[in-house]
N, C-alpha and C positions, 0 to 999 in steps of 0.2 A: 659619168655618162659613158660610153656607149655607142648610140648611132654616131656620135661625134668621136673623131680621134682627137674628140670633142672636150606739290608740295602745304584754329587761327585765332590765335587769340588776337583781338583787336584792341590796341591800347587807346586810352583817352588822349586826345591831342592837346597840346598847349595852345593858348591863344596866338602865340607867335607863329607856330607852325601853320595854324589855320589861316593866318593872314597871308601866308605864302601860297595857299592853294587857289586854284582857279575858281572853285565853288566854295562860298563862305557858309559854314555850318558847324554845329556842334557834332562831334563824332557820336554816332548812335551806339547803343548797346546791342551788339549782335550776339547770336547764340555762341556758346563756347565751342571751341574746336573739338572735334572728336578724332580719336586715333582710328582712322578708317582706311579702307582700300577702295580705290576708284577703278572700275573695270571698263567702262564704256565711254567713248567720246560723246560729248553733247552733240545733239543734232546741229548740223551746219558747221561743225568744226573738224579739223583745224581751219582757222580763218587765215588765208594767205594774202589778203588784200589785193589779189590780182583781178577781181571783178570790180565794177563801179568806176566812176570818174569824179574827181574833185581836184581842180587845178588851182584854186585860190585858198588863202589862209582864212578868209572870212568864215565865221561860224555858219555851218550848214549841215544838212542831213545828206548822207550818202548811202545808197543801197549796196551792201556787200553780200557775199555768199551766205554769211551767217544770219543776216537780217539788217535792219536799218540802224545806223550809228550817227551820232552828232559829232562832227569834227570841229573843234574850236581852236583857232590858231594852228590849224593842221590841214594837210592835204594828202592826196595820193600821189606819190612821186615816182616817175619812171626815168629820171635823168641818170646819166652815167655816174654821178656822185651819190645817188641814192643807193644805199646798201640793201640788197634784196636777194631773194633766191628765185623768184619768178620774174614777172614783167614789171611789178611795181611793189612798193611798200608804203606804209604810212610815214609821213614826215611831220614832226611837231616842233614848234619854236616857242619862245617866250615862256608863258605859263599855260601852254596849250593842253587840251584834253581830248581823249578819244572815249566816247561814252555810248554804251549800248542803249538803244531805245526799246529793247525787248527783254523779257525775262527768260532765264534758263529754267525750264519747268521742273527739271529733276535735280536742281541744286548744282553746286560746284564742288568738286574735290580738288585735285591738283590742277593748277593752271601754270602753263609755261608761256613765255614770250621771248622771242629773239629781239635783240636790240644792238644798235651801233651808233656811233656819231656820224653825222652826215659829212661827206667829203673831208675837208681839212678843218672843219669847225672844232671849237674847243669842246672839252668833255662836259657832260651835264649829269643831272640827277633826275630820277623819276620814281614814281610809286604806283602800286596797284591798289585800288579802292573797290569795295563791294557794297552793294545795297540789297537789303531783303524786304524793302517796302516800295518796290516799283520805281526807284530812283528818287524818292522824296529826300532821302539822306543817305550818305555813304560813310563807311568806316574803312580806315587804312588796313591793308593786309600786309603783314610781314614787315620787312625792312626797306629803307630807302635804297635804291640801286644807283650806284655810280657808273656812268657809262663813259669809258675812255677809249674804247677800241674802235678800230676802223673796219673790223670784220664782225659779222653777227656772232653774238654769244647768247646763251640761253639763261634766263632767270626763271626760277621755279618757286611757286607759292603754294603753300598748303591752305587753301581757302576752307575746305571742309564745312560747307554750309548746306543744310537741307532746305527744302521748299523752293520758292522762287528767288532767283538771284540774278542780278545784273552787275556788270563790271565797268570800271572806268580806269583808264591810264592817265596819269597826271605828270606832266613835266614840272619839276619843282624848283629848279635853279633860277628860273625867271629870266635868264639871259636870252639874247638873240641867237645864240648857237642853236643848231638844229639836231634833232635825234631821229633816227629811223627805227621803226618797229615792224616786225614781220612774224608770220607763223605762230599765231596765237592758238594754243591748244587748251581745251577745257574738258576735264573728265567729270562725268556725273558724280553726284554724291553717292558714296559707296556703301553706307550703312555699317554693318558690323563684320565685314569680311576679314579673313585672316591674312597675315603677311606672307611673303615668300612666294607670291604668285598663286596662292591657293584660293579658297572660297568655293562654296559649292552651289552658289546661286545659278539660276538659268539665264540671267541677263547677259548682255554682251560682255565679252572679255577682250583683253588686249593681247595681240600677237606681235612679237618682235622677230623680224627676219634678219639674220646676220649678213652684213655685207663688208665686215671688217677683216675677213681672213681670205682675201683674194677669191671670193666667189664669182668674180667676173674675169678671172685670169684666162688668157688664151681665148678659146672659143666658148667658154662657159658664160652663163647669164643667169645664175641662180639667185635672183633677187626679184623684188616686186616691180621695180620701175627703174629705168635708166634715162636720164635727161641730159642730152648733149655729152654723153660719155661719163657723167657723174651720177652716182647713186644718191638720191636725196633721202632725208629722214622720212618726209611725208611724200608719198607718190603724188604725182600731178597728172591730170586735174585732181582736185580735192575729192576725197572719198564721199563727201556729203552729196556729190552729184550722182552717185550710183543708185540706180533703181533696179527693180526686178528684171528689166529687159536690157540692162547695160551689158555690152559685150566685153570679153576679157581684153580686147584691144584698146580699152579705155586707158590702160597703162601699157608700157612697152618694156617687157622683159619676160623671160621664160617662165616665171612663177606668177604672172599676172592673173591667170585663170584661178589659181588657188586663192590669191589675195582678194580678188573681186568676189569670189564665192563666199569667203568668210565675211566680207562686209555685207553682202546680201542677207546673211544669216544674223545680222545685227551686231557683229563684232567690229573692232578697229584694228588696223594693221599699220606697222611702221617698218622701215629699214633701219638697221644700225650702220651708219655710214663708216667709211674708212677713216681711221684716226679717232673714232669714238671708243672709249674704254668699255670693256665688259666688266662690270662691277656688281656686287651684291651688298646692299646696306650702306651705300654711299649717297647720302642725302643731297650732295652737291651735284650729282650726275642725274639730269632729267631722264636719261635712258637707263638708269640703274635697273637691274633685273627685277628688283622688288616692286617695280611699277608695272609689271607685266604678268600675265597668266601663263603664257607659253613662249618659249624661245625656240625658234626654228633655225637650224643650221644645215644648209644644203651644200654638201661637198666642200668643206673647208680646205684650203690649200696652204695655210701657214699653221705651224704649231701654236697651240694656246700657251700663253705664258703661265708661270706658276700661279700668279694671282688670278688669272682668268679661269684656270681650272678649278681653283678653290671657289670662285664666285659661282660657276656653273653648277658644280656638284652640290654646293650649299643651297643654292636656289631650289634645286630639286628636292633635297632633303627637307627643306622647310615648306614644301607644298607646291612648287612650280612644276610646269610641264616642259619636257625637253623633247623636241622632234629632231632626231638624228638621221641625217642622210649621208651615206658614203657612196663612193664609186668603186670600181674594180682596182686591184693591185696594179702598180705601175701606171698611175693616172695623175702624175705630178704635172699640173698645168703651168706652173710658174717656174719650174726647174730649180726649186730651192732644196731639193733632196727629200721632200716629204709629200706623200700623197694622203688622201683622206682616210684610208684604212689605218695607216700608221699614226695619223693625227688623233683619230678617235681612240685607238688602242692606248696611245700615250696618255690621253686624258683619263681613261679608266684605270690604268695600271700605275700611274705616276702622278698622284694628286695628294694634297695634304689632309684630305677629309677621310677617305676610305678607299682602299684598294678594291678593285672589281666591284664597285658599288651597285652595278645594274645586273650582274650575274651572267655576262656573256662577253665574248670578244669577237672581233671581225677577222675572218680568215683571209689570208692573202691569196685570193682566188680571182678568176675572171670567167664568168659564165654568161651565156646568152641562151635563153629559152623561154617558152611560155608554159606555165604550169597551172594545173588545176588541183594540185596537191595541197588543199586548204584544210585547216583544222575543222573538224566536224563539231561545231558548237553553235547551236541556234541562239544561245544567250550571250555570245561574245559581241559587245557593242561596237567593236572596231570592224569586225567582219559582217555584222548584221545590225547596223545602226540607223539613225534617222536619215542618213544620206544615201542609203541603198545597201545592197548585198555585194559581197566580194566573193567571186567564184573563180577568178583567174588572176595571174600576175605575170607580166612579161618583163624580163630583163634583157637589155641590149648592152651587154658588157657590164656586169656588176659583180660584186663579191658575195660571199656567203657569211653566215653567222654561226658561231659555235657557242652553245649554251653551257655554262658551268654546271656540272652535275649537282642536283639538289638545290639549285638557286631559284629565286623567285621569278626569273624570266619566263615568259610564255611564248613559245614559238607559234606563229600563225600560218605561215606558208613555207613549204619546203620545195626543193627541186622535184621535178615530176617523178623521177625514178627512185627517190630516196624514201626510206622508212621515216616515219614521223618521230625522229629521235632528237639527239643533241647536236647534230651537225647538218650541213647542207640546208640551213635555214635562210630564207630570203627576207623575211621581216618578222619582227617580234615586239612584244610589249614587256614592260617591267615596272617595278616600283622601287622607290628608295626613300626612306623616311615617310613623309606624308605626300611625296610627289610622285609623278608618273613619267615614264619614258617610252617613246616609240622609236624603233629603228628600222630603216629599210636600206639595203645596201646597193642600190642603183639609183642614180638621179634621173634616169630616163622617164620613169612613170610620172614624175611631177612636171616634166618639160611640156609646155603647151604649144610649142612650135612657132611662137612669135617672139622674137628677141630683138636685141639692139642691132642697128644697121651694121652689116659686115659679119655678124655671127651666124653660123649655120646651126639651127636647132630643129627639133623634130617633134611632131604632135603626140608624144607619149600620153599626155593627159586624156586624150580622146581615143587613142589607138586601141586600148582595151577598155571596155565599159566599166570594169571594176576599179580602174585606177583613180578616178576622181572620188568615188565613194570611199575607197581605202584611205586616201589622204585626208578627206574631210571628216570622216568618222573618227580617225585617229586624232585629228586636231581637236575635235569636240570632246573626245575622251580625255585628252591631256588637260583641257581647260575645265574638266569636271562639269561639262554641260550634258553629258550622257554617260 
């Protein structure tokens, strides 16, 4: 920037295991698991357990954001000892259960659930069960989870069931120790999509915004939401509350306009918080890139590790979309010796997959100007897509891009006085393997002007009418939605 100096096969259960469950039944025969990709969050999810009230363990129904649930030997806890990310989480004791009283109309793909032991209570075990007959019977999904930590950790389950599905969480150790549950995510059943972030369906896709490389360093705020100085995986309030008229101020960070707009288009968005690994093909990581269609990285301020570079480039090669945003040269916000142009160039020139995979490099420049020097192509879906036409682009201290001669990269906008050649490029698209890449070398145009308290940001998103269409068209192109 700029204006700123700025996871089913369901096994049959033994009678002994059934006796330990809160609901007595024979395990049903559920459809076989499919190797699928799930792209859109189920309506009403993620469930953060922050709405509704239930203060006793007696069995009862509670209205949550996702719908009505029956809590048995369970309540909604907001005590200091309840482990949670928002105002409250579910707390379960004995052989308690959390059971959906409604069906997921579009099936269930990957389901994740955060869990921890309550306060200083002993460790416990729990399981996820699923029903495809309106709750008449349930079958166990995946493995029994042992919960021994005092901080939330994420369990991931490959449910992969089409049709109507409802879920149940069962505490299985039977002890009086208590467990907390929070942040239940459910992806719709994905059909036959391909891995690596690909798939060419027009349904909702998953977008992951990186917050693990100092994107909030200094005066920067290049994430979807910041809560109390912390970037959460799921922006709050829950995306399920977004309607056509929801303002971007629903979330608090400089990329909230972008995120809210993507949700309004039927997609789901997440942040990748600090300390979460960038991986590809790691089934134990619920935020592995293979679970997403597009990875957005706005002005990284720390070098990617060797394994992270391999993950990102392989993600693209196998069908993923990468949205790259750089800033100008000498824009090191955390004073670690690396700014975003150097970091992106290092990824492209120094990775274990392929040197110069995208066919361009970022020049170490610093420009400020408004240009109308746009590629004349009425068929280009980034410049003329479903979200509008791009006729101008304004940089407020940004770098430029140099295309490798003969490469697959497609420049889209140049500096105003430049020939439409290999240099002085301000944004471009490219491909690698079966994936797609879009790059823009200033973070100002994505800045919506509303950020975390204490940060000074500017309304680049609305400053030029082309800025929002450019970013949204590029997002949909990367997700293969246009």
